[in-house]
C-alpha positions as CSV (number, residue, x, y, z in Angstrom):
1,M,0.1,-0.1,0.0
2,F,1.1,3.6,-0.8
3,R,0.7,6.3,1.1
4,L,0.7,10.2,0.3
5,I,0.6,13.2,2.8
6,Y,-0.2,16.3,2.0
7,V,-0.7,20.4,3.4
8,S,-2.3,22.9,1.3
9,S,-4.5,26.6,2.4
10,A,-7.9,27.0,1.2
11,R,-8.4,30.0,-1.3
12,K,-11.2,30.8,0.9
13,L,-12.5,30.1,4.6
14,M,-15.1,26.8,4.4
15,D,-18.0,26.2,6.1
16,K,-19.2,22.7,7.3
17,D,-22.0,23.0,4.4
18,A,-19.2,23.3,3.0
19,L,-16.4,21.1,4.3
20,L,-19.6,18.3,4.3
21,G,-19.5,18.8,0.6
22,I,-16.2,17.2,-0.1
23,L,-16.1,14.7,2.2
24,A,-19.6,13.1,-0.4
25,K,-17.6,13.3,-3.2
26,A,-14.4,12.9,-1.4
27,R,-16.3,9.4,0.0
28,E,-17.7,8.1,-3.1
29,K,-15.1,8.6,-5.5
30,N,-12.1,7.1,-3.4
31,A,-14.4,4.3,-2.3
32,R,-15.2,3.8,-6.5
33,L,-11.1,4.4,-6.5
34,G,-10.3,2.2,-4.3
35,I,-8.5,5.3,-1.7
36,T,-8.4,5.6,2.2
37,G,-7.2,7.9,4.0
38,M,-8.1,11.4,6.5
39,L,-8.6,14.8,5.6
40,L,-8.3,17.2,8.3
41,Y,-9.2,21.0,8.1
42,K,-8.3,23.3,10.9
43,D,-8.3,28.0,10.4
44,G,-8.5,27.0,6.4
45,N,-5.3,24.8,6.3
46,F,-5.9,20.5,4.6
47,L,-3.9,17.7,5.7
48,Q,-4.8,14.7,4.0
49,L,-3.2,11.3,4.3
50,L,-4.5,9.2,0.8
51,E,-4.0,5.5,0.7
52,G,-4.2,2.7,-2.7
53,E,-2.7,1.8,-5.4
54,E,0.0,4.5,-5.7
55,R,-0.3,4.9,-9.1
56,I,-4.1,6.0,-8.6
57,V,-3.4,7.2,-5.5
58,R,-0.6,10.3,-7.0
59,G,-3.6,11.0,-10.0
60,L,-6.3,11.7,-7.1
61,Y,-3.4,13.9,-5.9
62,E,-2.6,15.6,-8.8
63,T,-6.2,16.1,-9.4
64,I,-6.2,17.6,-5.6
65,A,-3.5,20.2,-6.7
66,R,-5.3,21.5,-9.7
67,D,-8.6,21.7,-7.9
68,T,-8.9,25.8,-7.6
69,R,-10.2,25.4,-3.8
70,H,-6.4,25.2,-3.0
71,L,-3.2,27.2,-2.7
72,D,0.1,26.2,-2.8
73,T,-0.5,22.5,-2.6
74,M,3.0,20.6,-1.4
75,I,3.8,16.7,-0.2
76,T,5.3,16.7,3.5
């Protein structure tokens, strides 16, 4: 199993409804891709752990890094 951790800043602060929307979509997509992990959000910053097949995890990270809701996405 391959693991990738990244951090980023939100382009704008997110309220509970926006975060729940992200969570619902991520759960659906990650289940379809066979990805597990964890997403944390605090004061406009994200930290996420993605686990799964390396090719799929790296592809998902590239999609996330291009998402305009994120600034300064960086693998830790």
